[in-house]
All heavy atoms as a GROMACS GRO file, in nm:
protein
  603
    1MET      N    1   0.087  -0.133   0.004
    1MET     CA    2   0.001   0.006   0.003
    1MET      C    3   0.088   0.126   0.001
    1MET      O    4   0.056   0.222  -0.066
    1MET     CB    5  -0.093  -0.009   0.127
    1MET     CG    6  -0.193   0.106   0.125
    1MET     SD    7  -0.309   0.071  -0.024
    1MET     CE    8  -0.453   0.126   0.039
    2LYS      N    9   0.198   0.130   0.071
    2LYS     CA   10   0.279   0.236   0.085
    2LYS      C   11   0.347   0.271  -0.058
    2LYS      O   12   0.354   0.378  -0.088
    2LYS     CB   13   0.383   0.216   0.194
    2LYS     CG   14   0.484   0.332   0.216
    2LYS     CD   15   0.582   0.298   0.323
    2LYS     CE   16   0.684   0.417   0.336
    2LYS     NZ   17   0.778   0.397   0.426
    3GLU      N   18   0.382   0.163  -0.113
    3GLU     CA   19   0.446   0.177  -0.242
    3GLU      C   20   0.345   0.238  -0.344
    3GLU      O   21   0.384   0.322  -0.430
    3GLU     CB   22   0.490   0.035  -0.308
    3GLU     CG   23   0.560   0.055  -0.436
    3GLU     CD   24   0.602  -0.080  -0.488
    3GLU    OE1   25   0.644  -0.174  -0.389
    3GLU    OE2   26   0.591  -0.112  -0.597
    4LEU      N   27   0.221   0.199  -0.340
    4LEU     CA   28   0.122   0.255  -0.430
    4LEU      C   29   0.106   0.412  -0.402
    4LEU      O   30   0.099   0.502  -0.487
    4LEU     CB   31  -0.010   0.190  -0.403
    4LEU     CG   32  -0.135   0.244  -0.492
    4LEU    CD1   33  -0.103   0.223  -0.633
    4LEU    CD2   34  -0.259   0.160  -0.448
    5ALA      N   35   0.105   0.451  -0.269
    5ALA     CA   36   0.085   0.582  -0.234
    5ALA      C   37   0.208   0.668  -0.284
    5ALA      O   38   0.196   0.776  -0.325
    5ALA     CB   39   0.071   0.602  -0.087
    6GLU      N   40   0.327   0.611  -0.280
    6GLU     CA   41   0.451   0.686  -0.335
    6GLU      C   42   0.434   0.699  -0.480
    6GLU      O   43   0.471   0.807  -0.539
    6GLU     CB   44   0.568   0.607  -0.288
    6GLU     CG   45   0.610   0.622  -0.140
    6GLU     CD   46   0.727   0.535  -0.094
    6GLU    OE1   47   0.776   0.466  -0.190
    6GLU    OE2   48   0.745   0.530   0.024
    7ASN      N   49   0.392   0.602  -0.551
    7ASN     CA   50   0.371   0.609  -0.698
    7ASN      C   51   0.272   0.717  -0.728
    7ASN      O   52   0.290   0.786  -0.828
    7ASN     CB   53   0.328   0.473  -0.760
    7ASN     CG   54   0.432   0.378  -0.758
    7ASN    OD1   55   0.551   0.416  -0.741
    7ASN    ND2   56   0.406   0.255  -0.765
    8ARG      N   57   0.166   0.735  -0.651
    8ARG     CA   58   0.060   0.830  -0.684
    8ARG      C   59   0.108   0.967  -0.650
    8ARG      O   60   0.076   1.064  -0.725
    8ARG     CB   61  -0.063   0.808  -0.593
    8ARG     CG   62  -0.140   0.676  -0.625
    8ARG     CD   63  -0.192   0.680  -0.768
    8ARG     NE   64  -0.288   0.777  -0.785
    8ARG     CZ   65  -0.306   0.839  -0.900
    8ARG    NH1   66  -0.255   0.804  -1.003
    8ARG    NH2   67  -0.403   0.936  -0.910
    9LYS      N   68   0.215   0.986  -0.575
    9LYS     CA   69   0.262   1.116  -0.554
    9LYS      C   70   0.330   1.183  -0.688
    9LYS      O   71   0.317   1.299  -0.714
    9LYS     CB   72   0.374   1.123  -0.447
    9LYS     CG   73   0.315   1.112  -0.306
    9LYS     CD   74   0.426   1.117  -0.206
    9LYS     CE   75   0.375   1.090  -0.057
    9LYS     NZ   76   0.492   1.081   0.040
   10ASP      N   77   0.379   1.083  -0.761
   10ASP     CA   78   0.448   1.124  -0.884
   10ASP      C   79   0.345   1.178  -0.983
   10ASP      O   80   0.371   1.245  -1.075
   10ASP     CB   81   0.533   1.010  -0.942
   10ASP     CG   82   0.653   0.978  -0.858
   10ASP    OD1   83   0.690   1.067  -0.770
   10ASP    OD2   84   0.696   0.868  -0.866
   11ALA      N   85   0.223   1.129  -0.977
   11ALA     CA   86   0.117   1.149  -1.071
   11ALA      C   87   0.060   1.296  -1.043
   11ALA      O   88  -0.004   1.352  -1.130
   11ALA     CB   89   0.006   1.057  -1.062
   12ARG      N   90   0.080   1.344  -0.929
   12ARG     CA   91   0.027   1.472  -0.890
   12ARG      C   92   0.104   1.588  -0.952
   12ARG      O   93   0.230   1.581  -0.968
   12ARG     CB   94   0.023   1.502  -0.745
   12ARG     CG   95  -0.052   1.400  -0.666
   12ARG     CD   96  -0.043   1.421  -0.521
   12ARG     NE   97  -0.118   1.307  -0.437
   12ARG     CZ   98  -0.086   1.262  -0.328
   12ARG    NH1   99   0.023   1.315  -0.278
   12ARG    NH2  100  -0.143   1.159  -0.281
   13PRO      N  101   0.044   1.700  -0.988
   13PRO     CA  102   0.127   1.807  -1.035
   13PRO      C  103   0.229   1.871  -0.930
   13PRO      O  104   0.187   1.882  -0.816
   13PRO     CB  105   0.025   1.914  -1.077
   13PRO     CG  106  -0.105   1.847  -1.074
   13PRO     CD  107  -0.097   1.732  -0.983
   14GLN      N  108   0.339   1.884  -0.977
   14GLN     CA  109   0.450   1.927  -0.881
   14GLN      C  110   0.473   2.085  -0.911
   14GLN      O  111   0.449   2.135  -1.024
   14GLN     CB  112   0.578   1.856  -0.903
   14GLN     CG  113   0.561   1.705  -0.878
   14GLN     CD  114   0.521   1.663  -0.738
   14GLN    OE1  115   0.575   1.725  -0.642
   14GLN    NE2  116   0.421   1.586  -0.718
   15ARG      N  117   0.517   2.152  -0.807
   15ARG     CA  118   0.544   2.284  -0.819
   15ARG      C  119   0.655   2.315  -0.920
   15ARG      O  120   0.757   2.236  -0.932
   15ARG     CB  121   0.586   2.349  -0.688
   15ARG     CG  122   0.468   2.369  -0.588
   15ARG     CD  123   0.518   2.441  -0.473
   15ARG     NE  124   0.399   2.481  -0.391
   15ARG     CZ  125   0.407   2.552  -0.282
   15ARG    NH1  126   0.519   2.605  -0.242
   15ARG    NH2  127   0.297   2.584  -0.229
   16THR      N  128   0.646   2.421  -0.992
   16THR     CA  129   0.756   2.458  -1.088
   16THR      C  130   0.791   2.606  -1.062
   16THR      O  131   0.737   2.674  -0.974
   16THR     CB  132   0.708   2.449  -1.233
   16THR    OG1  133   0.591   2.545  -1.256
   16THR    CG2  134   0.657   2.311  -1.269
   17SER      N  135   0.897   2.656  -1.130
   17SER     CA  136   0.941   2.796  -1.119
   17SER      C  137   0.831   2.885  -1.161
   17SER      O  138   0.815   3.003  -1.116
   17SER     CB  139   1.063   2.814  -1.201
   17SER     OG  140   1.042   2.785  -1.337
   18GLU      N  141   0.736   2.836  -1.255
   18GLU     CA  142   0.620   2.926  -1.298
   18GLU      C  143   0.530   2.961  -1.178
   18GLU      O  144   0.458   3.063  -1.176
   18GLU     CB  145   0.547   2.857  -1.404
   18GLU     CG  146   0.424   2.929  -1.457
   18GLU     CD  147   0.346   2.840  -1.551
   18GLU    OE1  148   0.411   2.787  -1.649
   18GLU    OE2  149   0.228   2.822  -1.532
   19ASP      N  150   0.521   2.867  -1.080
   19ASP     CA  151   0.432   2.887  -0.975
   19ASP      C  152   0.467   3.004  -0.882
   19ASP      O  153   0.382   3.059  -0.816
   19ASP     CB  154   0.421   2.757  -0.887
   19ASP     CG  155   0.366   2.646  -0.966
   19ASP    OD1  156   0.290   2.667  -1.054
   19ASP    OD2  157   0.411   2.526  -0.938
   20GLU      N  158   0.600   3.052  -0.889
   20GLU     CA  159   0.642   3.159  -0.802
   20GLU      C  160   0.578   3.289  -0.852
   20GLU      O  161   0.582   3.391  -0.774
   20GLU     CB  162   0.785   3.179  -0.806
   20GLU     CG  163   0.859   3.051  -0.737
   20GLU     CD  164   0.811   3.022  -0.612
   20GLU    OE1  165   0.799   3.118  -0.522
   20GLU    OE2  166   0.790   2.898  -0.570
   21ASN      N  167   0.524   3.290  -0.967
   21ASN     CA  168   0.453   3.419  -1.022
   21ASN      C  169   0.329   3.448  -0.951
   21ASN      O  170   0.273   3.550  -0.951
   21ASN     CB  171   0.428   3.403  -1.172
   21ASN     CG  172   0.556   3.401  -1.250
   21ASN    OD1  173   0.661   3.449  -1.210
   21ASN    ND2  174   0.550   3.335  -1.359
   22TYR      N  175   0.263   3.337  -0.886
   22TYR     CA  176   0.138   3.354  -0.823
   22TYR      C  177   0.157   3.384  -0.673
   22TYR      O  178   0.266   3.357  -0.616
   22TYR     CB  179   0.053   3.220  -0.833
   22TYR     CG  180   0.018   3.194  -0.984
   22TYR    CD1  181   0.103   3.115  -1.060
   22TYR    CD2  182  -0.091   3.247  -1.039
   22TYR    CE1  183   0.060   3.086  -1.192
   22TYR    CE2  184  -0.128   3.223  -1.166
   22TYR     CZ  185  -0.051   3.145  -1.243
   22TYR     OH  186  -0.081   3.122  -1.380
   23THR      N  187   0.053   3.431  -0.608
   23THR     CA  188   0.048   3.462  -0.466
   23THR      C  189  -0.047   3.377  -0.397
   23THR      O  190  -0.152   3.330  -0.462
   23THR     CB  191   0.030   3.611  -0.428
   23THR    OG1  192  -0.083   3.651  -0.487
   23THR    CG2  193   0.138   3.692  -0.492
   24GLY      N  194  -0.039   3.358  -0.265
   24GLY     CA  195  -0.140   3.292  -0.199
   24GLY      C  196  -0.162   3.139  -0.231
   24GLY      O  197  -0.060   3.079  -0.277
   25VAL      N  198  -0.282   3.085  -0.224
   25VAL     CA  199  -0.309   2.950  -0.249
   25VAL      C  200  -0.283   2.918  -0.398
   25VAL      O  201  -0.256   2.797  -0.432
   25VAL     CB  202  -0.446   2.907  -0.208
   25VAL    CG1  203  -0.467   2.919  -0.059
   25VAL    CG2  204  -0.546   2.976  -0.279
   26ALA      N  205  -0.290   3.017  -0.487
   26ALA     CA  206  -0.276   2.981  -0.627
   26ALA      C  207  -0.129   2.940  -0.668
   26ALA      O  208  -0.109   2.904  -0.779
   26ALA     CB  209  -0.314   3.110  -0.706
   27ARG      N  210  -0.041   2.946  -0.572
   27ARG     CA  211   0.098   2.902  -0.604
   27ARG      C  212   0.098   2.751  -0.633
   27ARG      O  213   0.195   2.708  -0.692
   27ARG     CB  214   0.188   2.929  -0.488
   27ARG     CG  215   0.230   3.071  -0.484
   27ARG     CD  216   0.342   3.093  -0.392
   27ARG     NE  217   0.391   3.236  -0.418
   27ARG     CZ  218   0.516   3.270  -0.361
   27ARG    NH1  219   0.561   3.201  -0.268
   27ARG    NH2  220   0.549   3.394  -0.399
   28HIS      N  221   0.012   2.677  -0.586
   28HIS     CA  222   0.008   2.528  -0.604
   28HIS      C  223  -0.092   2.500  -0.723
   28HIS      O  224  -0.199   2.548  -0.730
   28HIS     CB  225  -0.038   2.462  -0.476
   28HIS     CG  226   0.001   2.320  -0.477
   28HIS    ND1  227  -0.081   2.225  -0.553
   28HIS    CD2  228   0.107   2.245  -0.432
   28HIS    CE1  229  -0.025   2.102  -0.540
   28HIS    NE2  230   0.088   2.114  -0.459
   29PRO      N  231  -0.036   2.407  -0.819
   29PRO     CA  232  -0.120   2.370  -0.936
   29PRO      C  233  -0.249   2.317  -0.902
   29PRO      O  234  -0.348   2.350  -0.962
   29PRO     CB  235  -0.036   2.274  -1.005
   29PRO     CG  236   0.103   2.294  -0.951
   29PRO     CD  237   0.098   2.345  -0.818
   30LEU      N  238  -0.267   2.242  -0.799
   30LEU     CA  239  -0.390   2.181  -0.757
   30LEU      C  240  -0.488   2.285  -0.710
   30LEU      O  241  -0.614   2.288  -0.728
   30LEU     CB  242  -0.382   2.066  -0.653
   30LEU     CG  243  -0.326   1.936  -0.718
   30LEU    CD1  244  -0.303   1.839  -0.604
   30LEU    CD2  245  -0.406   1.880  -0.824
   31ALA      N  246  -0.434   2.388  -0.638
   31ALA     CA  247  -0.512   2.486  -0.578
   31ALA      C  248  -0.564   2.587  -0.694
   31ALA      O  249  -0.684   2.624  -0.689
   31ALA     CB  250  -0.432   2.580  -0.484
   32ARG      N  251  -0.498   2.604  -0.798
   32ARG     CA  252  -0.544   2.672  -0.914
   32ARG      C  253  -0.665   2.593  -0.978
   32ARG      O  254  -0.765   2.660  -1.017
   32ARG     CB  255  -0.434   2.686  -1.024
   32ARG     CG  256  -0.334   2.800  -0.962
   32ARG     CD  257  -0.251   2.855  -1.080
   32ARG     NE  258  -0.162   2.756  -1.143
   32ARG     CZ  259  -0.045   2.722  -1.094
   32ARG    NH1  260   0.001   2.774  -0.983
   32ARG    NH2  261   0.022   2.629  -1.158
   33ARG      N  262  -0.656   2.468  -0.983
   33ARG     CA  263  -0.772   2.388  -1.047
   33ARG      C  264  -0.893   2.410  -0.947
   33ARG      O  265  -1.007   2.430  -1.000
   33ARG     CB  266  -0.739   2.239  -1.042
   33ARG     CG  267  -0.638   2.202  -1.155
   33ARG     CD  268  -0.622   2.053  -1.154
   33ARG     NE  269  -0.507   2.013  -1.240
   33ARG     CZ  270  -0.469   1.891  -1.252
   33ARG    NH1  271  -0.522   1.797  -1.192
   33ARG    NH2  272  -0.365   1.865  -1.329
   34TRP      N  273  -0.865   2.394  -0.819
   34TRP     CA  274  -0.978   2.428  -0.714
   34TRP      C  275  -1.041   2.567  -0.733
   34TRP      O  276  -1.160   2.570  -0.730
   34TRP     CB  277  -0.921   2.403  -0.576
   34TRP     CG  278  -1.013   2.435  -0.476
   34TRP    CD1  279  -1.119   2.359  -0.429
   34TRP    CD2  280  -1.026   2.553  -0.383
   34TRP    NE1  281  -1.191   2.420  -0.328
   34TRP    CE2  282  -1.133   2.529  -0.306
   34TRP    CE3  283  -0.943   2.658  -0.384
   34TRP    CZ2  284  -1.161   2.643  -0.205
   34TRP    CZ3  285  -0.973   2.761  -0.293
   34TRP    CH2  286  -1.078   2.746  -0.201
   35LEU      N  287  -0.956   2.658  -0.753
   35LEU     CA  288  -1.012   2.809  -0.766
   35LEU      C  289  -1.093   2.813  -0.895
   35LEU      O  290  -1.196   2.875  -0.898
   35LEU     CB  291  -0.895   2.893  -0.774
   35LEU     CG  292  -0.820   2.938  -0.647
   35LEU    CD1  293  -0.703   3.011  -0.664
   35LEU    CD2  294  -0.926   3.021  -0.556
   36GLU      N  295  -1.048   2.748  -0.994
   36GLU     CA  296  -1.132   2.747  -1.128
   36GLU      C  297  -1.262   2.682  -1.105
   36GLU      O  298  -1.366   2.735  -1.149
   36GLU     CB  299  -1.058   2.679  -1.237
   36GLU     CG  300  -0.934   2.762  -1.282
   36GLU     CD  301  -0.836   2.675  -1.376
   36GLU    OE1  302  -0.870   2.551  -1.411
   36GLU    OE2  303  -0.742   2.733  -1.418
   37ARG      N  304  -1.268   2.570  -1.032
   37ARG     CA  305  -1.400   2.511  -1.001
   37ARG      C  306  -1.486   2.600  -0.915
   37ARG      O  307  -1.607   2.611  -0.932
   37ARG     CB  308  -1.381   2.379  -0.934
   37ARG     CG  309  -1.323   2.272  -1.018
   37ARG     CD  310  -1.334   2.141  -0.968
   37ARG     NE  311  -1.276   2.115  -0.836
   37ARG     CZ  312  -1.146   2.085  -0.804
   37ARG    NH1  313  -1.062   2.064  -0.905
   37ARG    NH2  314  -1.110   2.083  -0.684
   38CYS      N  315  -1.424   2.668  -0.815
   38CYS     CA  316  -1.504   2.766  -0.728
   38CYS      C  317  -1.556   2.880  -0.814
   38CYS      O  318  -1.671   2.918  -0.789
   38CYS     CB  319  -1.409   2.817  -0.623
   38CYS     SG  320  -1.363   2.697  -0.499
   39ILE      N  321  -1.480   2.923  -0.915
   39ILE     CA  322  -1.530   3.038  -0.996
   39ILE      C  323  -1.648   2.994  -1.071
   39ILE      O  324  -1.752   3.061  -1.078
   39ILE     CB  325  -1.417   3.092  -1.086
   39ILE    CG1  326  -1.304   3.157  -1.005
   39ILE    CG2  327  -1.473   3.179  -1.193
   39ILE    CD1  328  -1.184   3.178  -1.088
   40ALA      N  329  -1.639   2.867  -1.134
   40ALA     CA  330  -1.747   2.822  -1.212
   40ALA      C  331  -1.874   2.803  -1.115
   40ALA      O  332  -1.989   2.837  -1.166
   40ALA     CB  333  -1.715   2.687  -1.280
   41SER      N  334  -1.851   2.754  -1.002
   41SER     CA  335  -1.960   2.735  -0.904
   41SER      C  336  -2.030   2.867  -0.869
   41SER      O  337  -2.159   2.880  -0.874
   41SER     CB  338  -1.921   2.663  -0.787
   41SER     OG  339  -2.010   2.660  -0.689
   42GLU      N  340  -1.956   2.972  -0.845
   42GLU     CA  341  -2.013   3.093  -0.807
   42GLU      C  342  -2.079   3.161  -0.923
   42GLU      O  343  -2.186   3.219  -0.905
   42GLU     CB  344  -1.900   3.199  -0.762
   42GLU     CG  345  -1.844   3.164  -0.628
   42GLU     CD  346  -1.947   3.172  -0.517
   42GLU    OE1  347  -2.031   3.269  -0.524
   42GLU    OE2  348  -1.934   3.098  -0.419
   43ARG      N  349  -2.035   3.143  -1.048
   43ARG     CA  350  -2.103   3.198  -1.166
   43ARG      C  351  -2.243   3.123  -1.182
   43ARG      O  352  -2.341   3.186  -1.216
   43ARG     CB  353  -2.020   3.174  -1.293
   43ARG     CG  354  -1.901   3.254  -1.289
   43ARG     CD  355  -1.901   3.397  -1.308
   43ARG     NE  356  -1.957   3.421  -1.434
   43ARG     CZ  357  -1.976   3.549  -1.477
   43ARG    NH1  358  -1.943   3.654  -1.410
   43ARG    NH2  359  -2.026   3.571  -1.611
   44ARG      N  360  -2.244   2.994  -1.158
   44ARG     CA  361  -2.364   2.917  -1.172
   44ARG      C  362  -2.467   2.954  -1.068
   44ARG      O  363  -2.585   2.977  -1.097
   44ARG     CB  364  -2.338   2.772  -1.168
   44ARG     CG  365  -2.292   2.698  -1.285
   44ARG     CD  366  -2.288   2.556  -1.274
   44ARG     NE  367  -2.214   2.494  -1.165
   44ARG     CZ  368  -2.085   2.461  -1.172
   44ARG    NH1  369  -2.021   2.484  -1.286
   44ARG    NH2  370  -2.022   2.416  -1.053
   45LYS      N  371  -2.418   2.982  -0.949
   45LYS     CA  372  -2.509   3.028  -0.838
   45LYS      C  373  -2.570   3.166  -0.876
   45LYS      O  374  -2.681   3.191  -0.842
   45LYS     CB  375  -2.439   3.038  -0.705
   45LYS     CG  376  -2.387   2.902  -0.654
   45LYS     CD  377  -2.315   2.916  -0.523
   45LYS     CE  378  -2.261   2.794  -0.465
   45LYS     NZ  379  -2.172   2.823  -0.354
   46GLY      N  380  -2.485   3.253  -0.931
   46GLY     CA  381  -2.527   3.380  -0.968
   46GLY      C  382  -2.633   3.386  -1.074
   46GLY      O  383  -2.747   3.446  -1.072
   47VAL      N  384  -2.622   3.297  -1.175
   47VAL     CA  385  -2.729   3.274  -1.274
   47VAL      C  386  -2.849   3.220  -1.218
   47VAL      O  387  -2.961   3.269  -1.248
   47VAL     CB  388  -2.670   3.187  -1.392
   47VAL    CG1  389  -2.784   3.149  -1.487
   47VAL    CG2  390  -2.554   3.256  -1.464
   48ALA      N  391  -2.849   3.127  -1.126
   48ALA     CA  392  -2.959   3.061  -1.063
   48ALA      C  393  -3.039   3.165  -0.976
   48ALA      O  394  -3.154   3.154  -0.952
   48ALA     CB  395  -2.913   2.941  -0.997
   49ALA      N  396  -2.953   3.262  -0.925
   49ALA     CA  397  -3.014   3.347  -0.822
   49ALA      C  398  -3.111   3.452  -0.888
   49ALA      O  399  -3.196   3.507  -0.835
   49ALA     CB  400  -2.914   3.420  -0.750
   50GLY      N  401  -3.101   3.462  -1.024
   50GLY     CA  402  -3.171   3.566  -1.096
   50GLY      C  403  -3.124   3.705  -1.064
   50GLY      O  404  -3.027   3.724  -0.993
   51PRO      N  405  -3.198   3.808  -1.120
   51PRO     CA  406  -3.143   3.951  -1.105
   51PRO      C  407  -3.159   3.996  -0.961
   51PRO      O  408  -3.232   3.951  -0.879
   51PRO     CB  409  -3.238   4.022  -1.196
   51PRO     CG  410  -3.354   3.942  -1.217
   51PRO     CD  411  -3.314   3.795  -1.191
   52GLY      N  412  -3.064   4.080  -0.933
   52GLY     CA  413  -3.071   4.142  -0.795
   52GLY      C  414  -2.933   4.138  -0.726
   52GLY      O  415  -2.831   4.114  -0.787
   53GLU      N  416  -2.925   4.175  -0.598
   53GLU     CA  417  -2.818   4.186  -0.518
   53GLU      C  418  -2.749   4.044  -0.499
   53GLU      O  419  -2.624   4.035  -0.503
   53GLU     CB  420  -2.847   4.237  -0.376
   53GLU     CG  421  -2.728   4.256  -0.291
   53GLU     CD  422  -2.606   4.336  -0.346
   53GLU    OE1  423  -2.643   4.435  -0.422
   53GLU    OE2  424  -2.503   4.302  -0.312
   54THR      N  425  -2.827   3.942  -0.491
   54THR     CA  426  -2.766   3.809  -0.469
   54THR      C  427  -2.685   3.775  -0.585
   54THR      O  428  -2.575   3.722  -0.566
   54THR     CB  429  -2.876   3.701  -0.446
   54THR    OG1  430  -2.964   3.748  -0.343
   54THR    CG2  431  -2.820   3.565  -0.418
   55ARG      N  432  -2.729   3.792  -0.713
   55ARG     CA  433  -2.653   3.766  -0.831
   55ARG      C  434  -2.522   3.846  -0.833
   55ARG      O  435  -2.418   3.789  -0.865
   55ARG     CB  436  -2.728   3.797  -0.952
   55ARG     CG  437  -2.650   3.786  -1.085
   55ARG     CD  438  -2.727   3.820  -1.201
   55ARG     NE  439  -2.794   3.702  -1.248
   55ARG     CZ  440  -2.862   3.698  -1.349
   55ARG    NH1  441  -2.884   3.794  -1.432
   55ARG    NH2  442  -2.922   3.583  -1.386
   56GLU      N  443  -2.530   3.967  -0.800
   56GLU     CA  444  -2.410   4.061  -0.798
   56GLU      C  445  -2.309   4.012  -0.692
   56GLU      O  446  -2.188   4.011  -0.719
   56GLU     CB  447  -2.450   4.211  -0.769
   56GLU     CG  448  -2.532   4.268  -0.884
   56GLU     CD  449  -2.461   4.255  -1.017
   56GLU    OE1  450  -2.342   4.288  -1.027
   56GLU    OE2  451  -2.537   4.208  -1.110
   57ARG      N  452  -2.348   3.965  -0.582
   57ARG     CA  453  -2.261   3.907  -0.470
   57ARG      C  454  -2.188   3.790  -0.527
   57ARG      O  455  -2.070   3.783  -0.504
   57ARG     CB  456  -2.348   3.877  -0.348
   57ARG     CG  457  -2.257   3.836  -0.230
   57ARG     CD  458  -2.333   3.813  -0.102
   57ARG     NE  459  -2.433   3.703  -0.121
   57ARG     CZ  460  -2.554   3.709  -0.099
   57ARG    NH1  461  -2.618   3.822  -0.063
   57ARG    NH2  462  -2.641   3.601  -0.120
   58HIS      N  463  -2.251   3.699  -0.600
   58HIS     CA  464  -2.194   3.578  -0.650
   58HIS      C  465  -2.093   3.621  -0.761
   58HIS      O  466  -1.975   3.565  -0.762
   58HIS     CB  467  -2.295   3.478  -0.700
   58HIS     CG  468  -2.370   3.407  -0.600
   58HIS    ND1  469  -2.308   3.321  -0.512
   58HIS    CD2  470  -2.501   3.412  -0.569
   58HIS    CE1  471  -2.403   3.259  -0.429
   58HIS    NE2  472  -2.521   3.321  -0.454
   59TYR      N  473  -2.136   3.714  -0.839
   59TYR     CA  474  -2.045   3.758  -0.939
   59TYR      C  475  -1.912   3.834  -0.892
   59TYR      O  476  -1.803   3.809  -0.931
   59TYR     CB  477  -2.111   3.849  -1.041
   59TYR     CG  478  -2.196   3.779  -1.136
   59TYR    CD1  479  -2.274   3.842  -1.236
   59TYR    CD2  480  -2.210   3.641  -1.144
   59TYR    CE1  481  -2.363   3.785  -1.326
   59TYR    CE2  482  -2.285   3.574  -1.222
   59TYR     CZ  483  -2.365   3.638  -1.313
   59TYR     OH  484  -2.453   3.581  -1.409
   60ARG      N  485  -1.927   3.908  -0.780
   60ARG     CA  486  -1.815   3.978  -0.719
   60ARG      C  487  -1.730   3.873  -0.654
   60ARG      O  488  -1.601   3.879  -0.665
   60ARG     CB  489  -1.862   4.070  -0.610
   60ARG     CG  490  -1.920   4.199  -0.671
   60ARG     CD  491  -1.937   4.302  -0.558
   60ARG     NE  492  -2.027   4.259  -0.442
   60ARG     CZ  493  -2.161   4.279  -0.429
   60ARG    NH1  494  -2.218   4.342  -0.528
   60ARG    NH2  495  -2.224   4.230  -0.330
   61ARG      N  496  -1.792   3.773  -0.594
   61ARG     CA  497  -1.704   3.660  -0.535
   61ARG      C  498  -1.622   3.586  -0.649
   61ARG      O  499  -1.505   3.567  -0.622
   61ARG     CB  500  -1.795   3.571  -0.468
   61ARG     CG  501  -1.737   3.433  -0.417
   61ARG     CD  502  -1.657   3.465  -0.280
   61ARG     NE  503  -1.610   3.334  -0.233
   61ARG     CZ  504  -1.495   3.315  -0.187
   61ARG    NH1  505  -1.400   3.411  -0.196
   61ARG    NH2  506  -1.451   3.195  -0.149
   62ALA      N  507  -1.688   3.557  -0.770
   62ALA     CA  508  -1.619   3.510  -0.867
   62ALA      C  509  -1.499   3.587  -0.923
   62ALA      O  510  -1.393   3.536  -0.952
   62ALA     CB  511  -1.720   3.471  -0.989
   63GLU      N  512  -1.520   3.722  -0.930
   63GLU     CA  513  -1.425   3.800  -0.970
   63GLU      C  514  -1.300   3.808  -0.873
   63GLU      O  515  -1.183   3.820  -0.914
   63GLU     CB  516  -1.474   3.943  -1.000
   63GLU     CG  517  -1.553   3.959  -1.127
   63GLU     CD  518  -1.479   3.917  -1.238
   63GLU    OE1  519  -1.368   3.948  -1.263
   63GLU    OE2  520  -1.536   3.836  -1.331
   64SER      N  521  -1.335   3.809  -0.745
   64SER     CA  522  -1.228   3.809  -0.656
   64SER      C  523  -1.150   3.676  -0.656
   64SER      O  524  -1.024   3.683  -0.637
   64SER     CB  525  -1.293   3.829  -0.506
   64SER     OG  526  -1.261   3.713  -0.432
   65LEU      N  527  -1.214   3.554  -0.677
   65LEU     CA  528  -1.129   3.445  -0.709
   65LEU      C  529  -1.051   3.448  -0.818
   65LEU      O  530  -0.941   3.401  -0.836
   65LEU     CB  531  -1.234   3.318  -0.704
   65LEU     CG  532  -1.304   3.288  -0.567
   65LEU    CD1  533  -1.411   3.185  -0.598
   65LEU    CD2  534  -1.207   3.239  -0.472
   66ARG      N  535  -1.105   3.498  -0.931
   66ARG     CA  536  -1.035   3.511  -1.063
   66ARG      C  537  -0.907   3.601  -1.046
   66ARG      O  538  -0.814   3.563  -1.107
   66ARG     CB  539  -1.137   3.570  -1.171
   66ARG     CG  540  -1.064   3.561  -1.302
   66ARG     CD  541  -1.163   3.607  -1.417
   66ARG     NE  542  -1.256   3.497  -1.443
   66ARG     CZ  543  -1.388   3.502  -1.419
   66ARG    NH1  544  -1.438   3.617  -1.388
   66ARG    NH2  545  -1.471   3.396  -1.437
   67SER      N  546  -0.915   3.698  -0.957
   67SER     CA  547  -0.796   3.776  -0.941
   67SER      C  548  -0.686   3.706  -0.886
   67SER      O  549  -0.564   3.737  -0.905
   67SER     CB  550  -0.829   3.909  -0.861
   67SER     OG  551  -0.851   3.868  -0.729
   68GLN      N  552  -0.708   3.606  -0.802
   68GLN     CA  553  -0.611   3.513  -0.740
   68GLN      C  554  -0.544   3.426  -0.842
   68GLN      O  555  -0.422   3.398  -0.839
   68GLN     CB  556  -0.667   3.431  -0.641
   68GLN     CG  557  -0.711   3.504  -0.519
   68GLN     CD  558  -0.774   3.410  -0.410
   68GLN    OE1  559  -0.713   3.299  -0.389
   68GLN    NE2  560  -0.874   3.453  -0.348
   69LEU      N  561  -0.607   3.400  -0.961
   69LEU     CA  562  -0.545   3.320  -1.060
   69LEU      C  563  -0.453   3.396  -1.160
   69LEU      O  564  -0.391   3.343  -1.243
   69LEU     CB  565  -0.664   3.256  -1.149
   69LEU     CG  566  -0.732   3.143  -1.083
   69LEU    CD1  567  -0.852   3.090  -1.174
   69LEU    CD2  568  -0.632   3.031  -1.043
   70LYS      N  569  -0.453   3.527  -1.155
   70LYS     CA  570  -0.369   3.611  -1.236
   70LYS      C  571  -0.232   3.618  -1.169
   70LYS      O  572  -0.222   3.632  -1.056
   70LYS     CB  573  -0.414   3.748  -1.245
   70LYS     CG  574  -0.544   3.766  -1.314
   70LYS     CD  575  -0.603   3.900  -1.320
   70LYS     CE  576  -0.742   3.912  -1.386
   70LYS     NZ  577  -0.811   4.038  -1.363
   71PRO      N  578  -0.124   3.594  -1.246
   71PRO     CA  579   0.012   3.599  -1.191
   71PRO      C  580   0.034   3.734  -1.123
   71PRO      O  581  -0.004   3.837  -1.185
   71PRO     CB  582   0.105   3.588  -1.309
   71PRO     CG  583   0.018   3.506  -1.403
   71PRO     CD  584  -0.121   3.547  -1.394
   72GLY      N  585   0.072   3.738  -1.003
   72GLY     CA  586   0.090   3.857  -0.925
   72GLY      C  587  -0.021   3.907  -0.866
   72GLY      O  588  -0.043   4.017  -0.825
   73GLY      N  589  -0.141   3.828  -0.870
   73GLY     CA  590  -0.273   3.874  -0.820
   73GLY      C  591  -0.281   3.887  -0.675
   73GLY      O  592  -0.174   3.865  -0.594
   74ALA      N  593  -0.388   3.909  -0.622
   74ALA     CA  594  -0.416   3.934  -0.475
   74ALA      C  595  -0.387   3.800  -0.405
   74ALA      O  596  -0.405   3.696  -0.452
   74ALA     CB  597  -0.554   3.973  -0.448
   75SER      N  598  -0.355   3.817  -0.277
   75SER     CA  599  -0.325   3.686  -0.198
   75SER      C  600  -0.448   3.644  -0.123
   75SER      O  601  -0.542   3.703  -0.116
   75SER     CB  602  -0.206   3.720  -0.096
   75SER     OG  603  -0.245   3.828  -0.020
   0.00000   0.00000   0.00000
């Protein structure tokens, strides 16, 4: 079992020098995938909420997450 776990570590995305361009959690490749899923989720919630303040709140949240995915973005 331990050998299998060690093999799976190699399958995971590893940090590279490109990751240093990001700040906060976005420095890790898996975290960037997670952020992308969160952005999509917030956008879907905004569409489902219909017009109004709730929609705008979800869209603002999505934009704040998107800013973390930009190299040199917010932390």
